[in-house]
N, C-alpha and C positions, 0 to 999 in steps of 0.2 A: 207196715197190717191194717186192716181193713175189720168193719166193722162183718165183711160176709165170712176173709177170711177168720174171723176170731169165729163164726156160725158156724164152720164146716171142724174148725179145729176141734171142736168146744164138743160139736158130736162123735168125731171119730173119737172123745177122748169119753166122750158118752158111752159108746156102741161096745168098745174092748172093754167096760164094765162089764155090760150085759154076758160075754161069751166071758166072763170071768167063772169057770168050771163052780164058783161056789153059789154061784146061781142058778146055775139048773140042779145043782142037788138041794135046794130050798123054795123052787121054785112054786111045791103046791103049800107051802107056811105062811103063815101072817107073815104081814113087814110090821112098820114101826109103826107106818102108819093107819091113826084107829081104819076098821073097815077095811083096808086094802091088802091081796093078798099079793108077793111077792111077782106073782107070774101078771096081774092085772098095773101096780108098779112099772113093772117091767114096760108090759105095753103103754103109757103112757109117758114117760120115758123116749120110746120111738118116734112115741106121738108126737112129738116139740118139731120131727124132723117129717115125717111120710105126705102131712098134708103136702105140703107146703111147691111139691113140682105141682101141683092141681092149680093152687091157690094164684099163681102167679102164669101158669096157662090161662082161666079164662079169662073175659072179656073185662075192660073194664065200667063199674057201672055209673050209674050216675047218685052216687052217695057220697056225703061228703064225704070227706077223711080228716081226721082230727092226729091230733097226736099222741100218743103213746098213753102220755098220763089222761090226756079226756076220756080216752079207752076206758080204763081201770077205775073212773067216775062213773060212768056212765052204766058198765057191767056190772058195779056193785057185790062181783062176787067176795071180795075180800072181808065182807061181813054175815057173810051166809055158813049157818053152823054143817059138820059134816056128816050130817043125814039129810040138808037140805036137800028139794030133785035135783039140784046144778051139781054140787060133790056125789051126787047117786050114781047120775050118767056119767063124770067122768069114769066114776072107777065103772062103770057096767066096759063103757071105751075099753078103759085100757084092757077087760078081763078077754073082749071079742076081741080085738088087734092078738094077746097072745093066744090066742085057745089054739091054734097051730102048732105049737111048742115055741122053748127059746131059740133054737135054732131056724127056725121059718122067718121068723120074730128079726131077729138077726140079719139075713138074707138081706129080707128084703128091706134095714135100713141101710145096710148097705148097697142095696141096687139105689135108694134114693139118691143115700151123699155119692153114689155114683156119679149118678145124670146131675143134682146141685153144682155139681166143682164145673160144667161146664158150664150149665149156663147161668150160675148169680154172677160170675165176677162183670161182666157187656150186659146185665136187664137194668132199667132205667129205675127209679124211687120211688117205684108208682105208688098206692095204695094196693093193700090186701088186704082181705077178711074170714075168718072163717065163715062155715053156714052157721053155725048157730050167735055167732055177736047179734043184735042188732040193726037197724039202718044205716053202719057206720063202719069205714076202714081207716085204716092205720097204712102211709107211709112205712116201705120194704124196710127198709133199714131200721126203724126204730120198735118195727115189729121182731127184726132180728136182736133187737135187746132184750125183749122182752123173752125169747128162748134163750137168751146164754143162762139167765133166770130160774125158768123151768130147767135148763141140764144140771145147770149148777145145785140146786137147792136138791132134784130129788133123784142126783147122783147121789149124794149125799145118804139121801134116805134109803137109798138100796144099799150102801155102801151097809149103814149100819143093821141093816134088816140081813145082812148071811153072814156078817161081821168080817167083813173085809175093810182096809183102808179106803177111804173116800179117797178117790181121785184127785191130783195136781192139777188144777191150769192154768193154764198162763197168766202171769201178774193183771197187765192189760183186762184178762178176761173178769179176773174177780172184783177189780177196778172199777166197769164196768155195771155191776150187778152187784157189787156196795152201795155203787151212784146208785142205784135203781131203786134197789129194798129199802134205806135213807128217806130217797123222796116221798116213794111204798110210804115209811112208817110218819112221816110228814103228816101224813091226809087222819093217822092214828089221836098222834099223841100229841102233846103239846113241842116247841122246836128246844126250849129249854133241857123236857126232859130227854131230851135224843142228845140234848148236846153233852150234857151229863152224861149217860151211860157209856160217850164216847171218849170225856175226857175228865169227871171225878167221879172214882167207887167208892169214892165215901157218901157221896150222895144216888147213886145212880140206879135209879127207880127199875122196878123186878122185870117192868114189861118193855121193851118199843120196837115188839116185833112188829111186820109189814100186814100180816095177815090175822 
């Protein structure tokens, strides 16, 4: 399995969750995330795939291509609070994507995945970037690692929000996501605290979250 196959499998699982009838029933209700409605959270979940065809079709720019961890260090969004301009924009973007309803969102999501199943396998590991990033890009395959994390984390958020079981993702996907979250956690916490949280419940700190 490749990271690209893992991405497509994980995205399909997230799409299945969006199609769950409970998501439709809770569409207009608040989610488990502060200030985020279920519809906006659903839009944000789909957004982890929706821009990708445009990103890989865009001409290569002259901006530097940095590692995924360097991207997170530059972006600094993990340190921002829920009322920041960044997170407010994220919520507004999710709601905009979901404005036409769940059926429309799922149809667009599936169309993009059908397209990516054809385009991703033979694509070079080129640099890609989101429009709202600073002047840098990350390698495509590392970008897909970040999307796995977003899919897994926000699928759990959405499932909890509507009262259904969180989808099961393949072990390989979970290993990739946990590895990334652990490395991100090390940027915010002492290494020994992370070690203790994973190995010594009697000395485990209360918080080793990556965000």
